[in-house]
N, C-alpha and C positions, 0 to 999 in steps of 0.2 A: 503493500499499500504504498502511496505517496499522494502529498499533497503541494500541486504544482500552481505556482504563479503565473497569470499570462497578461500580456498586452499585445494587441496586433490594431495596426493601424494602414488606412488605406487611403490615401488620394490619388483623385483623379483630378488632372489640369486640361481644361477646354481651351483650346485655340483661340476660341470667344465666346460671349458670352451665351448659353444655352437658358430655357426655360420648358415649364409644362414637363419637369422632370420627373418618373415615376421611378422607384427604384424599391428591388427586393433585396435583402441581404440574409444570409444566413451565418453569421457573424459570432452568434452566442450559442456554448456549449449547452446542450440539453442535460437530462437528467436520464442515465439510463441505468440497467443494472450492474456496471461495473465502475460508474460514473456519477458522482455526487456534487452539484454545483453549489459551493459554500457562500459565493460573493461573486456578484458581476453588476457591470454597467456598459450603458453605450453611450456617446457621445455622437453626435452627428451637427456637422459644419457645413453650412448654413443649418442654424438651428432651425429644426421642423419636427412637427409631431409623426412619432412611429409608433403604429400600432403591429401588436403582436399575433400572430398567425400560425396556423399548420400546415404544411404541404399533404399530399397522397403517399409521401414516404414516411410521415410521422416528425419530418424535420421542423424544427421551429424557425420562423421567417418573421424578420422586421422589416414592415411595409411603409413607406413614406410617399410625400409628393413634394416637390420644390416649384410651385408657381414663376416665382418672379428670376428673373435674369441672375446668373452666377457664371464665373468663368471656374470654378472649381467645387470639388465635392469630397469630403474628407469623413470617413467615420472610423471612429476608436472603439475598440472591445477591449475591457480589462475584468479582471477577476482572478478567483480561487477556485480550482475544482480537487475534490478529493479523487483518487484513482484506483481502483482495485481490483486487477483482472482474477484475482483468485474468486470474487465474487459474480462472474459470468452466470446468468441463472438459464435456464433450458426454455427455449424458444423456438418455434418451427418457422420452417423457412418457406415462403411465399413462391408459389411457381416461376413467377416472374423474374426471380434471380437465376433461375434454371435455363431461361431462354435469352438466346444472343440477342442484343440490343444494337442500336445504329453505331457506336463506337466501337463494339465488338464482335462483328461479324467475322466467324472464322473462315479464313481463305486457305491457299493450299500451303502460305507459311506456317501458321499457327497448327493447321492438321499435322504437317509433317512433323513440327516440335513437340505436340503433343503423342504423336505415333512412336517417336523416338524416346522421348524421356519416360514412357510407361511402357515400354517393352518388356520390361523386367518385371511390373508391378502392378499390371493392368487390372488385377482383381484386389489391389491393396485398399485400407479404409480411406475414407475421403481426407481425414487429415492428412495423412501419408502421403497421398497422391497430390494437394496441395504443395506441400514443403518439397516435396522433390522437383514439381515444377518451379517454385519459387527458387530454389538452390540453383537449378541449371540456365535460369535465366539469365545469370550475370555471364555466362559463358558464350550467349549469344547476342546479347545487348550491351552497349558501352552507355554509360551516362555523359550526357552532354546536351547543352543549348543550342537553340538556333535552327535544328535541323526540324524541329515538330511544331504543332500549335495545338488550339484548344479543339481543332476540329479533326486533327489526325486520328485516324481509326489504329486498332491495336495490330490488324494485318498490315498495316503502312508502315508501321513503328517496328515491327518487327521486321520487316523486310528490308528496312532503312538500317537496321542494329544499332541505331542510335536516339535517344531520349531521354525525359526527365520523368519526376517519379508520376505524373499523370499517364505515360507512357508503358510505365513497368504495370503500374495497377491494372491497365484496360489490358495488356497482354496476359497477365497471368489473368484476370477475369474471364477471360474469351476462352485461354487454355484450359481453365477449371471446368468452366461449361460445358466445352466440349467433350470431357472427361465426364461428365455427368456428377460434377461435384457443384452446389449452388455457392455463387459469390457476389458481393456486390461492392460498389466502390464507396471510399470514405474519406471524407475532407478533413482537416483539422491541424493541429498543431504536433511538433516534435520538441521534446525539449533542447533548448539552447537557442540562440538565436539566427534569423535568416527570414524565411518567407512561409507561408502555409507549407502544407505536406499533404501528400495522397498515399494511401496504402487501401490493400482488399481485406474482406472479411468474407471468411470461408466456412459453410455449414458444415459440422462434422456428424452431422447426423441426430445430436441433441442441442447444440449451442451453437452460437458464430464465433467464431475465433479469428485475431486478428493478425493478419502477416502483411508484413513490409518489405516487399519484394526489390527495393530500390536499396535498401541496407542489408539486405539477407539476414532479418531478423523478425522474431515474434512481437507484435503492437503490444508492449507491456504496458506498465504504470509510467511509461515517459512519455506515452501519448494521451493527447486529448482529441475528442471527436466534437465535431462540430455539425458535420451533415453526412447523410449518405445516400444511394442509389444506384440505378442500371448501371449507370457510369457518369462521366463527369457532367454530361449536359442537362441529369436529374437534379445534380445538388451546387450548382458554382455559390461561390460566396457572394459574389455580387453580380446582380445583372439589373439594367435600367433601359430605358428609354426617354429621350428627350425629343422637344423640337430646336433644330437649328442646324448649320451646316459645320459644326466644329469638329474637329480632330481631336484626339484625345489621347494622354498620357498618363501611366499608371505606377503609383510607386507604392509598395508594400513593404511592411516592416512586422516581423513578429519576433517576441521574445518569450519564451518559457523557461522559469528557474524552481528549481527544487526547494519546497521549504521543509528543510531536514529537521528544524526545531519543532514545527509543529505535528511532521510523521513522529515524531520521537513521542510524544506525549500520546497518542493514538486515540485520542479524541478532540472534539472540535464542538464549539457554541456557534448558534445562529442568533 
């Protein structure tokens, strides 16, 4: 069990003022079987009323609209979360997570990867299959920016042999589903400083288990979940539309620290 402090800031800079800006955020951690939100706050600039909603996957949404002209948009999410992956509870996997989605359709490269990886363990338990696929992914892909984008499919990423955490997650999800293992995409934070992170949850027949194929490790108590879906397109952290012809530039900063003093106490107050 760990108690993690998080700070997450995103700024959109517009080349000229925009207006009638509707936005949907997924930037506030939810309470889950293994994650308890102890404190959280959201700051939006320019200031505007934000309402909370829930999407079809059960993710928390922060929804708002900026009517007046503005040339930048910033949101800051911060707080404290207790994570205890030993407390994962049994939960059924919805059939939607067994079917390929738009970004995970398996082509010849995915199918060949799965066939080669599981040749000697085709009848292994779901979790063992997922771990083997994740472990071998680093042998066929290299981490690197600039080769892929938010619309890159799993098949394209694997064929190119290079990508970022979103691509690693999509390839593993596609491979797991091709192998008959339900899998879903997860957005969130990882202990340390940088940007947001993406990983995968696979269903082992009893519950969901986190796997980080980018870092070849289990998604343990160092991870804070924000949202999940079939693939990235179901659960982006920020999405919006506005009136205007502006181009935009985005900057993102995320920081997660381990509050060891709180963790040592083993209890907390609200």
